[in-house]
C-alpha positions in Angstrom: 56.3 152.9 -17.3 56.5 149.9 -15.1 52.8 149.9 -14.4 52.2 150.0 -18.2 54.3 147.0 -18.7 52.5 145.0 -16.0 49.2 146.0 -17.5 50.0 145.0 -21.0 51.4 141.7 -19.6 48.1 141.2 -17.8 46.2 141.8 -21.0 48.4 139.4 -22.9 47.8 136.8 -20.4 44.1 137.5 -20.6 44.2 137.1 -24.3 46.0 133.8 -24.1 43.4 132.6 -21.6 40.7 133.7 -24.0 42.2 131.8 -26.9 42.7 128.7 -24.7 39.1 128.8 -23.6 38.1 129.2 -27.2 40.1 126.2 -28.3 38.5 124.1 -25.5 35.1 125.0 -26.4 35.8 124.4 -30.1 37.2 121.0 -29.3 34.0 120.2 -27.2 31.7 121.4 -29.9 33.5 119.2 -32.5 34.0 116.1 -30.2 30.3 116.2 -29.2 29.2 117.0 -32.9 27.1 120.0 -31.6 28.5 122.3 -34.3 28.0 119.7 -36.9 24.4 119.1 -35.8 23.6 122.9 -35.8 25.0 123.4 -39.3 23.3 120.3 -40.6 19.9 121.3 -39.1 19.9 124.8 -40.6 21.2 123.4 -44.0 17.6 122.8 -45.0 16.8 126.5 -45.1 19.2 128.0 -47.5 19.1 131.6 -46.1 19.3 130.5 -42.5 21.8 127.8 -43.1 24.1 130.0 -45.1 23.9 132.8 -42.5 24.8 130.5 -39.6 27.5 128.7 -41.6 28.8 132.2 -42.5 29.0 133.2 -38.9 31.1 130.1 -38.2 33.2 130.7 -41.3 35.1 133.6 -39.5 36.8 131.8 -36.6 39.9 129.6 -36.8 38.1 127.0 -34.7 35.0 126.6 -36.8 36.2 127.3 -40.3 36.4 123.7 -41.4 32.9 122.6 -40.7 31.5 126.0 -42.0 33.3 125.4 -45.3 31.8 122.0 -45.7 28.4 123.3 -44.7 28.6 126.2 -47.2 29.7 123.8 -49.9 26.8 121.5 -49.3 24.3 124.4 -49.2 25.8 125.9 -52.4 25.7 122.5 -54.2 22.1 122.1 -53.5 21.0 125.7 -54.0 21.9 128.9 -55.6 25.6 129.7 -55.2 24.9 133.6 -55.2 22.3 133.2 -52.4 24.6 131.1 -50.4 27.4 133.6 -50.8 25.1 136.6 -50.0 23.6 135.2 -46.8 26.9 133.5 -45.8 28.7 136.7 -46.2 26.1 138.5 -44.0 26.6 136.0 -41.3 30.5 136.3 -41.7 30.1 140.0 -41.2 28.5 139.4 -37.8 31.2 137.0 -36.7 33.9 139.4 -38.1 32.4 142.3 -36.2 32.6 140.3 -32.9 36.3 139.4 -33.6 37.0 143.0 -34.8 35.6 144.5 -31.5 37.9 142.4 -29.5 41.1 142.2 -31.6 41.4 145.4 -33.5 43.6 147.5 -31.1 44.8 144.9 -28.6 47.1 142.9 -31.0 48.9 145.9 -32.2 49.4 147.1 -28.6 50.9 143.7 -27.8 53.2 143.8 -30.9 54.4 147.3 -29.9 55.1 146.0 -26.4 57.0 143.0 -27.6 59.1 145.2 -29.9 60.6 147.3 -27.2 60.5 150.9 -26.0 63.4 152.6 -27.7 63.9 153.5 -31.4 62.2 150.4 -32.6 58.8 151.6 -31.6 59.3 155.1 -33.2 60.2 153.3 -36.5 57.4 151.0 -36.2 55.0 153.8 -35.6 56.4 155.7 -38.4 55.9 152.7 -40.7 52.3 152.2 -39.6 51.6 155.9 -40.5 52.8 155.4 -44.1 49.8 155.5 -46.6 51.3 152.6 -48.6 51.6 150.5 -45.5 48.0 151.2 -44.6 46.7 150.2 -48.1 49.0 147.2 -48.1 47.7 145.9 -44.7 44.1 146.8 -45.8 44.5 144.7 -49.0 46.3 141.8 -47.3 43.9 141.7 -44.4 41.0 141.6 -46.8 42.5 138.8 -48.8 43.0 136.7 -45.6 39.3 137.4 -44.7 38.3 136.0 -48.2 40.5 132.9 -47.8 39.9 129.9 -45.5 42.8 131.4 -43.3 41.5 132.5 -40.0 39.8 135.8 -40.0 41.4 136.8 -36.7 44.9 137.3 -38.6 43.3 139.5 -41.2 41.4 141.5 -38.6 44.6 142.1 -36.6 46.3 143.3 -39.8 43.3 145.7 -40.2 43.9 146.9 -36.6 47.3 147.9 -37.7 46.0 150.2 -40.2 43.4 151.6 -37.9 40.5 150.7 -40.1 37.2 152.2 -39.0 34.2 150.1 -38.6 32.3 152.0 -41.3 35.1 150.8 -43.7 35.5 147.4 -42.1 31.8 146.2 -42.6 31.8 146.5 -46.5 35.3 145.1 -46.7 34.4 142.2 -44.6 31.2 141.5 -46.6 33.0 141.9 -49.9 35.8 139.6 -49.2 33.8 137.1 -47.3 31.2 137.0 -50.2 34.1 136.4 -52.7 35.5 133.6 -50.5 32.1 131.9 -50.0 31.3 132.4 -53.7 34.5 130.5 -54.6 33.7 127.7 -52.2 30.2 127.4 -53.7 31.6 127.3 -57.3 34.1 124.6 -56.3 31.4 122.5 -54.6 29.1 122.9 -57.7 31.9 121.7 -60.1 33.0 118.7 -57.9 29.6 117.0 -57.9 
């Protein structure tokens, strides 16, 4: 048991380091305007620009510039095409996040709660069908919103969502979120 605690502690520190590196890279991308230049350069081609901006739409560190780019693309072009290709890009970004976060976050939570009765109750809660559908719905709504997809994907990890279900869920909710962004952008100008 002691070895398991050390291993989970190491994984937790590894995740913290990964987040810290991601923040550093995001700050560098924003400060040097590399991300802004990439999104602006691809904005001319609706499909490519929407796909690239959709990919960046998924992460907490790149959501804001991606929303701005998707809004500009939707304002100048078709809102439906922007949402379609943006959602395809967002699925790619979400799959990368899903691959790394799906199981690790729930394992960390179980480790933090403790090893006695609390874990057994939490596992029983996770197995309830209502809990699975609730986390599925809330995770999808978070993916659709400008909130970080990492949070929604972690919730989907709790409900042990399979990849075959995750992909259409990610596409649908990202499509709806980008569609709303596009409609707001069209109505504001």
